[in-house]
C-alpha positions in Angstrom: -71.4 15.1 -38.7 -68.8 17.4 -38.1 -65.8 16.9 -36.0 -65.5 17.9 -32.6 -64.9 21.5 -31.8 -61.3 21.3 -33.8 -60.4 17.6 -33.9 -61.6 14.5 -32.0 -59.3 14.5 -28.8 -56.2 12.0 -30.1 -54.5 10.6 -26.6 -51.4 11.1 -28.1 -51.5 15.0 -28.4 -53.0 15.2 -25.1 -50.5 16.3 -22.3 -49.1 13.4 -20.0 -49.8 13.2 -16.3 -48.8 15.0 -14.3 -50.9 17.7 -15.7 -50.4 21.4 -14.9 -53.9 22.6 -14.0 -55.8 26.1 -13.8 -59.3 26.3 -12.1 -61.1 28.9 -13.2 -64.2 29.1 -10.5 -62.2 27.1 -8.2 -64.5 28.1 -5.0 -68.1 26.8 -6.8 -69.6 23.5 -7.0 -67.6 22.3 -10.0 -64.4 23.5 -9.0 -64.7 22.0 -5.3 -65.7 18.6 -6.9 -62.7 18.9 -9.4 -60.2 19.3 -6.5 -61.6 16.2 -4.8 -60.6 14.4 -8.1 -57.2 16.1 -8.0 -56.9 15.3 -4.3 -57.8 11.5 -4.8 -55.1 11.2 -7.7 -52.4 13.8 -6.7 -49.9 12.0 -9.1 -51.8 12.9 -12.1 -51.9 16.5 -11.4 -50.1 20.0 -10.6 -52.2 22.5 -9.6 -50.7 25.8 -11.0 -53.4 28.4 -10.6 -56.8 29.0 -8.5 -59.4 31.5 -9.5 -62.1 32.0 -6.8 -64.3 35.1 -7.6 -64.9 36.8 -3.8 -64.9 34.0 -1.5 -61.2 34.7 0.2 -62.0 32.1 2.8 -62.2 28.9 0.4 -60.1 30.1 -2.0 -57.4 30.6 1.0 -58.3 26.9 2.2 -57.9 25.4 -1.1 -54.5 27.2 -1.8 -52.8 26.4 1.4 -54.1 22.6 0.4 -52.7 22.7 -3.0 -50.2 25.7 -2.9 -50.8 27.1 -6.8 -48.1 29.4 -7.9 -51.0 31.5 -9.0 -54.3 33.0 -7.4 -57.1 35.1 -8.7 -59.7 37.1 -7.3 -62.2 39.6 -8.6 -61.5 42.6 -6.6 -58.8 44.6 -4.0 -61.1 44.1 -0.7 -61.1 40.3 -1.4 -57.6 40.1 -2.6 -56.7 41.7 0.8 -58.6 39.5 2.8 -56.9 36.3 0.7 -53.5 37.6 1.7 -54.0 37.9 5.1 -56.2 34.0 5.2 -53.0 32.6 3.5 -50.5 30.5 5.8 -47.1 31.8 6.9 -44.1 30.8 4.3 -46.8 30.3 0.9 -46.7 33.7 -1.0 -48.3 33.1 -4.4 -49.0 35.8 -7.0 -52.0 37.1 -6.6 -54.1 38.7 -9.8 -57.0 40.6 -9.2 -60.0 41.8 -11.8 -62.0 39.8 -14.5 -58.7 40.3 -16.6 -57.0 38.0 -14.3 -58.8 34.8 -15.3 -57.6 35.7 -18.9 -54.0 35.6 -17.5 -54.4 32.7 -15.7 -56.2 30.9 -18.7 -53.3 31.7 -21.1 -50.4 30.7 -18.6 -47.3 29.3 -20.5 -46.7 26.4 -17.7 -50.5 25.4 -17.8 -51.5 22.4 -19.7 -55.2 21.9 -18.6 -57.6 24.4 -18.2 -61.0 23.9 -16.3 -63.5 26.8 -17.3 -66.1 26.7 -14.5 -66.9 30.6 -14.3 -70.7 31.2 -14.2 -72.4 32.9 -16.9 -71.1 35.6 -19.6 -68.0 36.2 -17.9 -66.2 32.9 -18.8 -66.2 33.8 -22.4 -63.1 35.7 -22.7 -61.0 33.6 -20.5 -62.4 30.3 -22.2 -61.2 31.9 -25.6 -57.8 32.9 -24.3 -57.2 29.2 -23.5 -58.6 28.4 -26.9 -56.4 30.9 -28.6 -53.4 29.4 -26.2 -53.7 25.9 -27.4 -54.7 24.4 -24.3 -56.7 21.6 -23.1 -59.8 22.8 -22.0 -62.4 21.0 -19.6 -65.5 23.1 -20.2 -68.0 23.8 -17.7 -69.0 26.8 -18.7 -71.6 26.6 -21.4 -72.0 30.2 -22.1 -68.8 30.4 -23.4 -70.3 28.9 -26.7 -73.4 30.1 -26.5 -71.9 33.7 -26.7 -69.1 33.1 -29.1 -69.2 29.4 -30.3 -68.3 29.9 -33.8 -65.2 32.3 -32.6 -63.7 29.8 -30.2 -64.4 26.5 -32.6 -62.2 28.9 -35.3 -59.3 29.8 -32.4 -59.6 26.0 -31.5 -58.6 24.9 -35.2 -56.0 27.4 -35.3 -53.9 26.5 -32.0 -54.7 22.8 -31.9 -56.8 23.2 -28.7 -58.9 20.5 -27.4 -62.5 21.1 -25.5 -63.8 18.0 -23.4 -67.3 18.7 -21.9 -67.9 18.8 -18.2 -71.2 19.4 -18.2 -73.1 15.6 -17.4 -75.2 15.7 -20.7 -72.2 16.8 -23.2 -69.9 14.5 -21.3 -72.3 11.6 -22.1 -72.8 12.1 -25.3 -69.0 12.7 -26.3 -68.6 9.1 -24.5 -71.8 7.8 -26.7 -69.9 9.1 -29.7 -66.6 7.5 -29.5 -65.6 5.1 -31.9 -69.0 6.0 -34.0 -67.7 9.2 -36.0 -68.3 8.3 -39.6 -70.3 10.5 -41.6 -73.7 9.7 -41.9 -73.9 7.4 -38.7 -75.6 9.7 -36.4 -79.4 10.4 -36.3 -79.9 12.7 -33.5 -78.5 13.3 -30.2 -80.9 13.6 -26.9 -80.6 15.5 -23.9 -82.0 14.4 -20.8 -83.5 17.0 -18.3 -84.8 16.2 -14.6 -87.1 18.7 -15.2 -86.3 20.6 -12.4 -88.4 21.3 -9.0 -91.5 22.2 -11.2 -91.9 19.3 -13.3 -95.7 19.0 -14.1 -96.5 22.1 -13.0 -99.0 24.5 -14.9 -98.5 28.4 -15.3 -100.9 29.1 -12.3 -98.7 27.3 -10.0 -95.5 28.8 -11.7 -96.9 32.7 -11.4 -96.6 32.3 -7.6 -93.2 30.5 -7.3 -90.6 32.0 -4.5 -86.9 32.4 -5.0 -86.6 29.4 -2.0 -88.9 27.2 -4.2 -86.8 27.8 -7.2 -83.6 27.0 -5.7 -84.6 23.6 -4.3 -83.5 21.1 -7.1 -84.2 17.5 -6.8 -81.2 15.8 -8.0 -78.3 18.2 -7.9 -76.7 20.5 -5.9 -75.8 23.6 -8.0 -75.2 27.5 -7.6 -78.3 29.5 -7.3 -77.9 30.9 -10.9 -77.8 27.5 -12.7 -80.5 26.1 -10.3 -83.0 28.9 -11.2 -81.9 28.0 -15.1 -82.7 24.4 -14.2 -86.0 25.3 -12.9 -87.1 27.3 -16.1 -85.8 24.9 -18.3 -83.0 27.7 -19.6 -80.2 25.4 -18.5 -81.3 22.9 -21.3 -82.1 25.7 -23.4 -78.3 26.7 -23.0 -77.1 23.0 -23.3 -79.1 22.8 -26.6 -77.2 25.5 -28.2 -73.6 24.4 -26.7 -74.5 21.0 -28.0 -75.0 22.3 -31.5 -71.4 24.0 -31.2 -69.4 21.3 -29.8 -71.0 18.4 -32.3 -71.5 20.3 -35.3 -75.2 19.7 -35.4 -78.4 21.6 -36.8 -81.0 22.3 -33.9 -83.3 19.8 -35.7 -81.2 17.0 -34.7 -80.9 18.0 -30.9 -83.8 16.6 -28.7 -84.9 16.8 -25.1 -86.4 14.6 -23.0 -87.6 15.0 -19.4 -86.0 12.0 -17.3 -86.7 12.8 -13.8 -84.3 10.1 -11.9 -81.2 11.8 -13.7 -79.9 8.4 -14.0 -79.3 8.2 -17.9 -77.2 11.8 -18.7 -78.1 11.8 -22.2 -78.1 9.4 -25.3 -76.9 9.2 -28.9 -78.9 8.0 -31.8 -77.6 6.2 -34.7 -79.1 5.6 -38.2 -79.7 2.1 -37.4 -82.3 2.9 -34.7 -79.8 2.3 -32.0 -79.2 4.6 -29.2 -76.2 4.7 -26.8 -76.9 6.1 -23.2 -74.5 6.9 -20.4 -76.0 6.1 -16.9 -74.5 7.3 -13.6 -75.5 8.7 -10.5 -76.1 12.2 -10.1 -72.6 13.3 -9.3 -70.5 15.9 -10.9 -67.0 14.0 -9.9 -67.5 11.6 -12.3 -67.7 13.9 -15.7 -64.9 16.2 -14.1 -62.7 13.3 -13.6 -63.5 11.8 -17.1 -62.0 15.3 -18.5 -59.5 16.0 -16.4 -57.9 12.1 -16.7 -58.8 11.9 -20.4 -58.4 9.5 -21.7 -57.6 7.7 -18.7 -60.5 6.6 -16.0 -59.6 7.1 -12.7 -61.4 5.4 -9.5 -63.8 7.6 -7.6 -64.8 7.1 -4.1 -68.5 7.4 -4.9 -71.4 4.9 -4.5 -72.0 2.7 -7.4 -75.3 2.8 -9.8 -77.6 0.0 -8.6 -80.2 -0.3 -11.3 -82.5 -2.4 -8.8 -82.2 0.1 -6.2 -83.3 2.7 -8.6 -86.3 0.6 -9.8 -87.6 2.6 -12.4 -86.9 5.1 -14.9 -89.5 7.2 -16.6 -89.3 9.6 -19.4 -91.6 12.6 -21.0 -91.4 15.2 -23.1 -90.8 18.8 -22.0 -93.6 21.4 -21.7 -92.6 24.1 -23.9 -96.0 26.0 -22.9 -95.2 26.1 -19.1 -91.4 26.5 -19.1 -90.8 28.5 -22.8 -87.3 29.1 -22.1 -86.5 25.9 -24.0 -88.2 27.0 -27.1 -86.6 30.6 -26.8 -82.9 29.1 -26.7 -83.7 27.0 -29.5 -85.4 29.5 -31.9 -82.1 32.1 -30.8 -79.7 29.3 -32.4 -81.6 29.3 -35.4 -82.0 32.8 -35.6 -78.0 33.1 -35.3 -75.3 34.4 -33.0 -76.8 37.8 -31.8 -79.9 36.1 -30.8 -78.1 33.5 -28.5 -75.7 36.3 -27.1 -79.0 38.4 -26.2 -80.8 35.4 -25.1 -77.9 34.8 -22.7 -77.5 38.3 -21.4 -81.5 38.9 -20.8 -81.6 35.8 -18.9 -78.7 36.6 -16.7 -80.3 39.7 -15.8 -83.9 38.5 -15.2 -82.3 35.8 -12.9 -80.4 38.0 -10.8 -83.6 40.1 -10.5 -85.5 36.9 -9.7 -82.9 36.1 -7.3 -83.1 39.7 -5.6 -87.2 39.4 -5.2 -87.3 42.2 -7.8 -89.6 40.3 -10.4 -91.7 37.5 -10.8 -90.8 33.7 -11.5 -92.7 34.4 -15.3 -91.4 37.4 -16.0 -87.9 35.6 -16.6 -88.8 34.4 -19.9 -91.1 37.4 -20.7 -87.9 39.3 -20.4 -85.9 37.2 -22.5 -88.6 37.0 -25.3 -89.0 40.8 -25.0 -85.0 41.0 -25.5 -85.0 38.6 -29.0 -87.8 40.7 -30.3 -85.6 43.6 -30.5 -82.7 42.2 -32.3 -81.5 43.6 -35.5 -78.7 42.9 -37.5 -75.7 42.8 -35.4 -72.0 42.3 -35.9 -70.8 39.3 -34.2 -67.7 38.5 -35.7 -65.4 39.7 -32.9 -65.2 39.4 -29.0 -65.6 43.1 -28.7 -68.6 43.2 -30.9 -69.9 40.3 -28.8 -69.6 41.9 -25.5 -70.8 45.1 -26.9 -74.0 43.4 -27.6 -74.1 41.4 -24.6 -73.4 45.1 -22.3 -76.3 46.8 -24.5 -78.9 43.8 -24.1 -78.3 43.9 -20.4 -78.6 47.9 -20.1 -81.7 47.4 -22.1 -83.1 44.5 -19.7 -82.6 46.1 -16.8 -84.3 49.5 -17.5 -87.3 50.0 -15.7 -86.2 47.6 -12.7 
């Protein structure tokens, strides 16, 4: 087993408390959960910067509470609304545009960057944080799906450390602690809830509506991730992320459907033992583990009662009804160009479905079409990665 991203996180090299925190994607579900953790343990953090897309109202509320020196939004209209909504006497620097997120990620005073932007937009800010040697709490799996090979190299060069926020990868991270010897690991097992359509066939899926696909049974997530969870593409992206994080080939990463979402993932060793991470399905737990690492902090959450849960069940994923998982695994094997195209086509297809311009089963069909058209493409630079991302999106949008 290769070492974790650059080196296994060494507590002696991590920034002490209070940590200067930048949150990219502060107004989304992960960002708001992270600020709950900060609010519970203010002695551990100084909020230096918050980026909030186009949600001026929520970002203004967060900024008024935590008073960061920097804010960022995506456009001038949102910036104007944000400035008007801020309380009197508080005048942070407001940065505008996608490049603003990258600027926040590499702020010299920042110790810790939480990257929780949805989709490919998170790649360049995450790369900037890696190049700047930051401690990165990563909740943007697409960063590694697009350019895991480049981000890994940046971490090695700068000494940056990535801690995985996704509940599954955080569970694996904890299960691997203290067991990093060569030849010890047999495989890792990602758990999947199965989403709202577990057990359904293609006839049912052909008639799925937007509202049905957004109704996740266990987790409170944004629209894009909810759709990805329903198609199992979210799990496919997590397989790719796991391969990058832990230096594993795809045939050492398995997926099992676990509808209760109590076991968040498992690590299996060569002696046959499996270490599982259990907890209630609340993202504050993995977020706090990353933000406060290596310290564990109490959270105001209900405890897990296995007696109340009653039973835990498991089944194999249905790759025929939900081909996105298979497509993701095949894309990783094919190489970086295919994972870039996979993600780009998926983001376009999901957005078209949310706009009710395509049917649910058109999502995997569009992804497969994009993968079939990939030839020999250079992916050695961020510019080349973004060019392929743009080209794939353009082709996927054609005719829609």
